[in-house]
N, C-alpha and C positions, 0 to 999 in steps of 0.2 A: 504494500498499500504506499502511496505517497502522499504525504501529509503536508499541507501548507498553512502555516499560522500567520494570520495577517493583523497588524494592528490597524484600528481605525485611522481615517485621515485626521489632519489637524482640525481641532475644534475651538471654538470660542468659549469664553468663559461667561458672557453675558446671558445667563439662564437661571430660573428659579432653583434648580437643582443639578448636580452631577449628571443624573440620568437624562436630563432634556438639553445638554449641551448640543449644539449644531455644528456641522461641518462649516469651515470657512471656505472661501473661493480657492485658496490656495489647497486646502485640504481636499476639495473636489478634483482640482486639476493633479495632483499628486497621486491621488487615487486612480484617476484615469490613466496616468502613466503606468503605474503598477498593475492595472488591470490590462493593458496591453501586453505587458511583460508577461503576466500569467497566463494570457491566451497563447504566447508562443511556447510556453513551457507544457502546458497541458491542453489537450484537445477538449476535454470536457472534465467536469466534476460530478462525480456520483452522488456526492453529499456535501452540502454546505451548512455549517452551524454558524449562527449569528447571536451575539449578544442582544438583549431587548434594548439597551441603551440607544437613544436616537442617533447618536454619532456613528455606532456601529451599523445600524439599520440603514442610514444614509450611505455609508461606505459600500454596502452591499448593493445598495440601488445603483451606485456608479459602477461598480465592479460587474454587475450583473448585464449591463449595457454591451459588454465587450466579450461576453461568454455566452455559449448556448446554455439553455435551461438545464440546471442540474436534475438528476432523477429525483431526488429528494432534497429540500432544505428545511430546516428547522430553527426556531428561535429557542435558545436555551438559557434559562435564569442563571446557570452555574457559571457561565463565562462572563461574569462582570469583574470589575478590577479587584474586589475583595474576595473573589471566590476561591475555593479549596482546589489547588492544582491537582493534587493527586486524585481527588474524587472527579473532577473534571475530565482528567485524562481517561480514567476508567469508564466514564460515560460516553465520551467521545468514541472510544475505542469499541465500546458495546454497540453504538448506533452503527459504526463503520461494518461491524461484523453483521449485524441484523440486515443491513441494506447491501450487504456484499460490496461494498465500496472499495474501489482501486485508488480512487483519486477524492481527496477529502480537503474542504477549505474551512478554516475556523477563522471567523473575524471577530476580535475581542479587543482586549485592552492590557495596558500594563498596570500592575506587575505579573498578572496572572499568566500572560503569555511566556514571560521569561521563566517562570517556574515550571510551566508545562514542558518546556524544553528540557529543563533538568530532570523532570520525572521521565521524560521519555527517552533521553540519550544518557547512558550511564557515564558519570565522570565529567559533565560538562556544567560550568557554573551558568547560572541564569543570564542570558544575553539580554542586553538592552534593546529594545525595538524602537527606532525612530517612527513617527506617525507614518502611516501607509506602508511600513516595512513588511517584507515577508520572509519567514523562515522556512525553509524546505528540509523535511526530515523523511528519510527513506526508511520505511519500516519492514523488516523481514522476520515475521513471527515474533519471537521473544527478543530478536536483536534489532537495534535501529541506529541509523548514522545520521548526524547532522551533516546535510548536503552543502547549505549556504544560507547566507543572510543577504538579501538585496533590499536596497532602500531606494527612494525616488530619485535622488541625486546620482544613482548609479546607472539609471536608465534613461533619463532626460538627454536627448541628443539635440 
């Protein structure tokens, strides 16, 4: 299974709560760059899991413009900034197995994304994700490897 973990695009701070923060114009642009990059990496996603927070939902809206429709997409309350990484990894892997997903995209937040990488790949410290950045993890049964971390500034031409 190929697992892609993506942080939401840049969001503003002028919102009544953290949950309601919206993407900025730059956040939408950078997300579009990363969506184009993702489309070159993967022909389709079998499963997409998105945080319920507005900025993650908006990130998915931007990404989905550049990709074919996934077989299944879910909003998962566990992929919020303060979510439990171990439990979230277990849930994501269970959904991937349930839907027989070979290519999975998770759109969420820091710090949970960094901790998820550490849960998935033995011996790796939690990486920092720039906004709109994507980590690619190659999962082989019980073994997984960190393939790459790609951020918008690396794909803008």
